[in-house]
C-alpha positions in Angstrom: -52.2 138.0 196.3 -52.1 141.7 196.5 -55.3 143.6 194.9 -53.0 144.9 191.9 -52.1 143.4 188.5 -48.5 141.5 188.4 -48.0 139.5 185.8 -45.1 137.9 186.7 -46.6 137.0 190.3 -49.8 135.6 188.3 -47.8 133.2 186.1 -46.5 131.4 188.9 -49.8 130.0 189.4 -49.4 128.1 185.9 -46.5 125.3 185.8 -47.0 125.3 182.2 -45.9 128.8 181.7 -42.2 128.2 182.8 -41.4 126.1 179.6 -40.1 126.8 176.3 -43.8 126.8 174.7 -45.5 130.4 174.4 -49.2 129.8 174.3 -51.3 132.2 171.8 -54.1 129.5 171.4 -55.8 130.2 174.7 -59.3 130.6 172.9 -59.0 126.7 172.5 -58.2 126.2 175.7 -56.0 128.1 178.9 -53.7 126.9 180.8 -54.4 125.6 184.1 -53.7 126.6 187.6 -51.9 124.6 189.9 -54.3 124.9 192.7 -56.7 122.8 190.1 -54.3 120.2 189.4 -53.8 119.5 193.3 -57.2 119.2 193.6 -57.9 116.8 191.3 -55.1 114.5 192.5 -56.3 114.9 196.2 -60.2 114.0 195.2 -58.9 111.2 193.1 -56.5 110.2 195.7 -58.8 110.3 198.8 -62.4 110.7 197.6 -62.9 108.9 194.6 -66.3 107.3 195.5 -69.9 107.4 194.6 -71.6 110.4 195.8 -74.6 110.2 198.1 -73.6 107.3 200.4 -73.8 107.4 204.3 -70.1 106.8 205.2 -67.5 109.2 205.8 -65.7 109.3 202.6 -68.7 109.3 200.5 -70.3 112.2 202.7 -67.1 114.4 201.8 -67.1 113.7 198.3 -71.0 114.4 198.0 -69.9 117.7 199.9 -66.9 118.4 197.6 -69.5 118.1 194.5 -71.8 120.6 195.9 -69.4 122.7 196.8 -68.3 123.2 193.4 -71.7 123.7 192.1 -72.1 126.2 194.7 -68.9 128.1 193.7 -70.0 128.0 190.2 -73.5 129.7 190.9 -71.6 132.6 193.0 -69.5 133.1 190.5 -72.2 133.9 188.0 -74.3 135.4 190.3 -76.8 132.9 190.4 -78.1 130.0 192.8 -77.1 126.2 192.7 -80.4 125.2 191.5 -79.7 127.3 188.3 -76.7 125.7 187.3 -75.8 122.4 185.7 -72.4 120.9 185.0 -71.5 118.8 182.0 -68.6 117.9 179.8 -68.3 120.7 177.2 -70.6 123.8 176.2 -71.3 121.8 172.8 -72.8 118.7 175.1 -74.5 121.0 177.3 -76.4 122.8 174.3 -77.3 119.7 172.8 -79.0 118.2 176.1 -80.5 121.7 176.5 -82.1 121.7 172.9 -83.6 118.2 173.7 -84.9 119.6 177.1 -86.9 122.2 174.9 -88.4 119.8 172.6 -91.8 120.6 173.9 -91.3 124.2 174.0 -90.2 124.4 170.7 -93.8 123.4 169.0 -94.3 122.9 165.2 -94.7 126.1 163.0 -92.9 128.2 165.5 -89.7 130.0 164.7 -86.2 130.4 166.1 -83.5 132.9 165.4 -79.9 131.8 164.9 -76.7 134.0 164.8 -74.5 133.3 161.8 -71.6 134.6 163.9 -71.8 131.8 166.5 -69.5 128.7 167.0 -71.4 125.5 165.5 -72.0 124.3 169.2 -74.9 126.8 169.6 -75.9 126.2 165.8 -76.3 122.3 165.2 -78.5 121.5 168.0 -81.0 123.8 166.9 -81.1 123.1 163.4 -81.6 119.5 164.1 -84.7 120.5 166.3 -85.7 122.6 163.6 -85.6 119.8 161.3 -87.6 117.5 164.0 -90.2 120.1 165.1 -91.0 121.6 161.7 -89.7 125.1 162.9 -88.8 128.1 160.7 -85.2 129.3 161.2 -84.4 132.8 160.8 -80.7 133.6 160.4 -79.2 136.7 162.1 -76.7 138.1 160.1 -74.6 141.2 160.0 -74.5 143.7 157.1 -70.6 144.7 157.7 -68.7 141.7 156.5 -65.4 142.7 157.8 -66.3 143.9 161.2 -69.7 141.9 161.8 -71.7 142.6 164.9 -75.0 141.1 166.6 -77.3 144.3 166.6 -80.1 144.2 168.2 -81.8 146.6 165.8 -81.5 143.8 163.1 -82.8 140.9 165.6 -86.0 143.2 166.2 -86.3 143.0 162.7 -86.4 139.3 162.9 -88.8 138.7 165.8 -92.3 137.9 165.5 -95.1 136.5 167.7 -94.0 133.4 166.9 -90.6 133.3 167.9 -89.8 130.7 170.5 -85.8 130.8 170.7 -82.9 133.1 170.1 -79.7 131.8 170.2 -76.2 134.0 169.8 -72.8 134.5 171.0 -71.6 136.9 173.8 -68.3 137.1 171.7 -67.2 135.6 168.6 -64.1 133.0 168.8 -63.3 134.5 165.7 -63.9 138.5 166.0 -63.5 139.0 169.7 -66.2 141.7 169.4 -68.3 141.9 172.6 -71.9 141.6 172.0 -74.4 144.0 173.9 -76.3 140.6 175.7 -77.9 142.9 177.9 -79.6 144.8 175.1 -80.3 141.9 173.4 -82.0 140.1 176.0 -84.2 143.1 176.5 -85.2 142.8 172.9 -85.8 139.1 172.9 -87.9 139.3 175.9 -90.5 141.8 174.2 -91.7 138.8 172.7 -93.9 136.7 175.4 -92.2 132.9 175.8 -89.2 134.0 173.7 -86.1 132.7 175.3 -82.3 133.7 174.6 -79.6 131.1 174.8 -76.0 132.7 174.9 -72.7 130.9 174.3 -69.9 132.6 176.5 -67.1 130.4 175.9 -65.2 133.4 174.3 -66.1 135.8 176.7 -65.7 134.3 180.3 -62.1 134.2 180.5 -61.7 137.9 180.0 -64.9 139.6 181.9 -66.9 139.1 185.0 -70.2 137.4 184.3 -73.4 138.3 186.2 -77.0 136.7 185.2 -78.6 138.9 187.2 -77.7 141.8 185.5 -77.9 140.5 181.8 -81.5 138.8 182.4 -80.7 136.2 180.0 -82.5 132.7 179.7 -79.4 130.3 179.5 -76.0 130.8 179.7 -73.0 128.6 178.8 -69.3 128.5 178.9 -66.4 126.0 179.4 -64.2 126.2 182.4 -61.2 124.8 180.6 -61.1 128.2 179.0 -61.1 129.9 182.0 -57.8 128.3 183.8 -60.1 125.4 184.9 -60.6 121.8 183.9 -62.1 120.2 181.0 -65.8 120.7 182.1 -68.4 123.2 181.4 -71.4 125.0 183.0 -75.1 125.5 181.9 -77.1 128.2 183.7 -80.7 128.3 183.2 -83.0 131.1 184.7 -85.3 129.6 187.5 -88.7 130.9 185.6 -87.1 129.7 182.5 -86.8 126.3 183.9 -90.5 125.2 183.2 -89.8 125.1 179.4 -87.8 121.9 180.0 -88.6 118.6 180.3 -86.3 116.1 182.0 -83.8 113.9 180.4 -83.3 112.0 183.3 -84.6 108.3 184.8 -88.2 108.5 185.5 -87.8 107.4 189.1 -85.4 110.3 189.7 -88.2 113.2 189.4 -88.0 116.7 187.6 -88.0 119.2 190.0 -84.6 120.8 189.7 -82.6 121.2 186.9 -79.9 118.9 188.0 -83.0 116.2 187.8 -83.5 117.7 184.2 -80.0 118.0 182.8 -77.5 116.5 185.0 -77.7 112.9 183.7 -75.6 111.1 186.5 -73.8 114.3 187.4 -70.8 115.9 186.0 -67.5 114.3 186.3 -66.5 114.6 190.2 -63.0 115.4 190.8 -63.1 118.1 187.8 -66.4 119.7 189.7 -64.7 119.7 192.8 -62.0 121.6 191.6 -63.8 124.6 190.3 -63.7 126.6 193.5 -60.0 126.9 193.0 -60.5 128.5 189.8 -62.9 131.2 191.5 -60.7 131.7 194.4 -57.9 132.7 192.0 -60.2 134.8 190.1 -61.7 136.5 193.1 -58.0 137.8 193.8 -57.5 139.5 190.6 -59.6 142.9 190.1 -61.4 142.6 186.5 -60.8 145.9 185.6 -56.9 145.1 185.8 -57.3 142.0 183.6 -59.2 144.0 180.8 -56.7 146.6 180.8 -53.7 144.7 180.9 -55.3 142.4 177.9 -55.9 146.1 175.9 -52.1 146.6 176.2 -51.6 143.5 174.9 -53.9 143.4 172.0 -52.6 146.9 171.5 -49.5 146.0 170.3 -50.6 143.4 167.5 -53.6 145.4 166.4 -51.1 148.3 165.8 -48.8 146.2 163.9 -51.5 144.9 161.8 -52.9 148.1 160.9 -49.6 149.2 159.8 -49.5 146.8 157.2 -51.6 147.6 153.6 -51.6 143.9 152.8 -53.3 142.8 156.3 -57.2 142.7 156.8 -58.1 142.3 160.5 -61.5 140.4 161.0 -63.6 142.5 163.7 -62.9 145.6 165.5 -59.6 146.9 164.4 -59.1 148.8 167.6 -57.6 147.5 170.9 -60.4 149.1 172.9 -61.5 146.7 175.8 -65.1 148.2 175.7 -65.5 146.7 172.3 -63.4 143.3 172.1 -61.7 140.7 173.8 -57.8 139.8 172.8 -58.7 137.2 170.3 -57.4 138.8 167.3 -57.9 137.2 163.6 -56.4 138.3 160.6 -56.0 137.5 156.9 -52.8 138.6 154.5 -53.3 139.4 150.8 -51.8 136.4 148.6 -51.0 134.5 151.8 -52.5 131.2 153.1 -53.4 131.3 156.6 -51.9 127.9 157.0 -48.4 128.7 155.6 -48.1 132.2 157.9 -49.0 129.9 161.1 -46.2 127.5 159.7 -43.7 129.9 158.9 -43.8 131.6 162.3 -43.9 128.2 164.3 -41.0 127.3 162.2 -38.8 129.9 163.7 -40.4 130.4 167.0 -42.1 128.8 170.1 -45.1 130.9 169.7 -48.0 128.2 169.3 -51.1 129.8 167.5 -53.6 128.6 164.9 -55.2 129.0 161.3 -58.7 127.8 160.2 -62.6 128.6 161.2 -62.6 127.3 164.5 -66.0 125.8 164.2 -67.5 129.1 163.2 -67.8 127.9 159.6 -70.8 129.9 158.8 -69.2 133.2 160.0 -66.2 132.3 158.0 -67.7 131.1 154.9 -71.0 132.9 154.7 -70.5 136.3 156.6 -66.7 137.0 155.8 -66.5 135.0 152.2 -63.5 133.1 153.3 -62.4 129.7 152.5 -63.6 127.6 155.4 -60.9 125.5 155.7 -57.8 128.1 155.6 -59.9 130.6 157.2 -57.8 133.2 159.3 -54.7 133.4 161.4 -55.7 134.1 165.2 -54.0 134.7 168.3 -56.0 134.5 171.3 -54.4 136.1 174.5 -55.4 135.9 178.1 -54.3 138.1 181.4 -50.9 135.7 181.7 -49.5 136.7 178.4 -46.9 139.2 178.7 -46.1 142.5 176.4 -42.8 140.9 175.9 -44.3 138.0 174.3 -46.4 139.8 172.1 -43.7 142.3 171.2 -41.5 139.4 170.2 -44.4 138.0 168.3 -44.7 141.0 166.0 -41.0 140.9 165.3 -41.2 137.2 164.0 -44.4 137.7 162.4 -43.2 140.9 160.8 -40.2 138.7 159.3 -42.3 136.4 157.9 -44.5 138.8 156.1 -41.8 140.9 155.0 -40.0 138.1 153.4 
């Protein structure tokens, strides 16, 4: 593939895109490249055996699994022993919370973001109950354009802080958090760890663990053009805070020992190098530039209407947001708008709170059931698609 952004050529990697449905719900799960589909089929057809045996097919299977982990590590600029895979970000955070049981000592404090998906909240609240921890909530003063400000975080930190959890990008607002500065702020407290949910960020930008200097970082590959599997990064120096969840005879020397739990899905892990290879051929600045154009078309239209409120950054600037755009309309339910557009078009998008109920209800002040209208775009969407969507949406809102 040439080092230029050709959306028509890129779309040919995705077999689902040559059909009638137009996918504007990508934050819920992206479409999958053909190379991943082929890889999963080939694995199940020829190497579907248990890892670690000495016979040739088992050795091949073992090597494919290892190559999958290695690809993940290289992709995020980490080492293979800093990565573990699992079924979902929600499950990996639950496992991580259990492994941090001893680190979260009774009487200590944790800071949780109100802008987060519940995946990075529920496990920590359960641990706070079990370990008698004080929970401090990281809120945002601006309710229409909420942001995770390091200055607000700094006011919440104390010598008792053991853990801070936040999102790299809200799955409703699309706003990009300054994780590098947040990490610096958290690490001013000795022993404090930072856990980041990057599910809504990873499909849109390159991620670099050495640059961000976080302790834990998680995202799902099924949002990044791959199979339904997720990865968790744990910085080598932070792994000493983890106790093992594995069998007693397996040891606890590695992250895989501690959190691997019989290893991730073999065929899905083995397919991840195909995703990394695909993305390596597309300049990230080209992706963000294309996505900025896409979201600009929709944001400009929404800003033109006095009856529409955009939640999050009301601009298309790729330095500030990714193309996850949410809005509400005065006097109209979010559900009714989605239903009306879908009734007269092939656009697939959604309404609701998207598991960020605390953000929607407690910060934005909205009904957590009806929530917002959300359109979430990625690099394989086209300007023609979003222009046609705006046309249909305008017909609905003008009726």
